[in-house]
C-alpha positions, 0 to 999 in steps of 0.5 A, spaced: 743 113 360 746 117 366 752 117 367 756 119 375 757 126 375 757 131 381 752 135 382 751 139 387 758 138 389 755 130 391 757 124 387 752 122 384 750 114 380 745 112 376 743 108 382 741 114 388 737 118 381 734 112 381 731 113 387 730 119 386 724 118 382 723 111 386 721 116 392 717 122 387 713 116 384 711 113 390 710 120 393 706 124 387 702 128 393 709 131 397 711 137 396 718 139 394 720 141 400 717 134 403 722 130 397 728 133 398 727 133 406 727 124 405 733 125 400 737 128 404 734 123 410 736 117 404 744 120 403 745 122 410 747 128 407 748 132 414 751 138 417 757 137 421 751 138 428 748 133 425 742 137 422 739 135 414 742 139 408 735 138 406 736 146 403 742 143 398 737 136 396 732 142 394 737 145 389 740 139 387 733 137 385 733 141 380 739 142 377 736 134 376 729 137 373 733 141 369 737 136 365 730 132 364 734 127 369 728 127 373 720 130 374 718 134 380 712 136 384 709 141 381 710 148 387 704 149 392 703 155 394 702 153 402 706 150 407 713 149 406 717 155 410 715 161 412 719 168 408 721 174 412 717 179 410 719 184 406 716 191 405 712 192 400 712 197 394 710 203 398 713 202 404 719 202 400 718 207 397 718 211 403 723 208 406 727 209 400 725 217 399 727 219 407 733 223 407 737 222 414 742 227 415 749 226 414 754 222 419 761 227 418 765 225 425 771 222 427 769 215 429 770 217 437 764 221 436 759 215 435 762 211 440 760 206 442 757 202 436 752 198 437 751 190 433 745 188 433 743 181 431 736 181 426 731 176 428 727 174 423 720 179 422 722 184 426 722 193 424 729 191 424 729 186 420 726 190 415 730 196 415 737 191 414 733 189 408 731 195 406 738 198 407 741 193 402 736 194 397 737 200 396 744 202 396 747 195 395 749 194 389 748 188 389 742 189 392 738 184 399 737 178 394 735 174 399 738 168 403 737 160 402 741 156 409 745 158 415 746 166 415 746 171 420 745 178 419 748 184 424 745 192 423 750 197 426 747 203 430 752 208 433 751 212 439 745 215 439 741 209 435 744 211 428 744 206 422 750 206 419 751 199 416 748 191 415 753 186 414 751 180 412 755 171 413 752 166 410 755 159 407 761 158 404 762 158 396 763 151 394 770 150 391 774 157 391 781 155 387 786 160 392 782 158 398 782 152 398 789 151 396 791 157 402 788 151 407 792 145 404 784 141 403 783 136 399 776 136 396 773 130 402 776 133 408 773 140 404 767 135 403 767 134 410 769 141 414 765 146 409 760 147 414 767 151 418 767 156 414 762 162 412 762 168 407 761 175 409 756 175 402 754 183 404 758 190 407 755 196 407 756 203 410 750 207 409 752 212 404 750 218 407 756 216 413 763 218 411 767 217 418 774 215 417 776 208 420 768 205 420 768 199 416 775 196 420 773 197 425 765 194 425 769 189 422 772 187 428 767 189 432 763 183 429 768 178 428 769 178 435 763 175 436 760 172 430 764 164 432 758 165 438 753 167 435 754 162 429 755 156 435 749 159 438 744 158 432 748 152 428 751 149 434 757 149 429 763 153 430 766 156 425 774 157 423 775 162 418 771 167 414 771 169 408 769 175 403 771 177 395 772 184 392 770 186 386 777 189 384 774 193 379 768 197 384 773 196 390 780 197 394 778 193 400 783 198 404 778 196 410 778 189 409 787 190 410 786 194 415 782 189 419 787 184 418 784 180 413 789 176 408 789 177 401 790 169 398 788 170 391 783 173 385 777 170 383 777 166 375 772 171 372 767 166 373 761 163 377 758 158 382 752 156 377 757 156 371 757 149 369 760 149 362 765 154 364 763 159 359 760 165 364 764 171 365 764 176 372 768 181 374 775 178 377 774 178 385 780 179 390 778 174 395 780 175 402 781 170 409 780 171 415 782 165 421 778 166 426 781 161 430 789 160 430 789 152 430 784 153 423 788 149 417 788 142 423 781 143 423 779 144 416 784 138 414 781 134 419 
């Protein structure tokens, strides 16, 4: 018998699970994408700007299926959302074999920098993915849900860096204590946080103060870009810096606030067993009254 519990950040009852089972039984030919939309509609799961949280519903359904509580329809090869085309292996190999000339100069010699907001299925989008794939220790990894991708170039059009912002982590003790919000407020307002999940200065680029300068440029336009794409105006940015790899100097130089450290668990660790590297937690207020807005 199912006992009410929190799954994917939501309290589910036995009636909720039974409703999902009935949807699956009544519509056996639905795709998983169609099913996640229906679940979002049934439970009125929407973002602050009214968009259905179908991706969150998709993850919830996967977790229920993993626990044997429901049986999902088979995956369909056609239909669903189009994914960003990634370069083929030969193309990736050709990209990796390129040896760009080192860029070692004062920052002033590269200015003004160009900040490109990447559009899907463009050459710049593939360049962005390839840079992360080959040079970031976490790789690209793909993204689901809301995200913005920036490619930074110098005044001569040479690629310098990649910056990726995505949705915020669900629960972070040090961050949540700093904000001072309740679990209910976090549930309502989490969409007003964004996460700097990737930041890469290309390895052949050695320019003092470049990283903090790029962070400043991107943060000045982040709110407007996010609002234009998702009709949401974020209040706070977060990032997690692995302590054994990086010192976080560029974030501090760009006025990010160090508010604590992670506890060494990943977001997929349901049983408190998985250990991951400790990370410093940095926050950057995007507006002066961010606490009031997030605690509303």
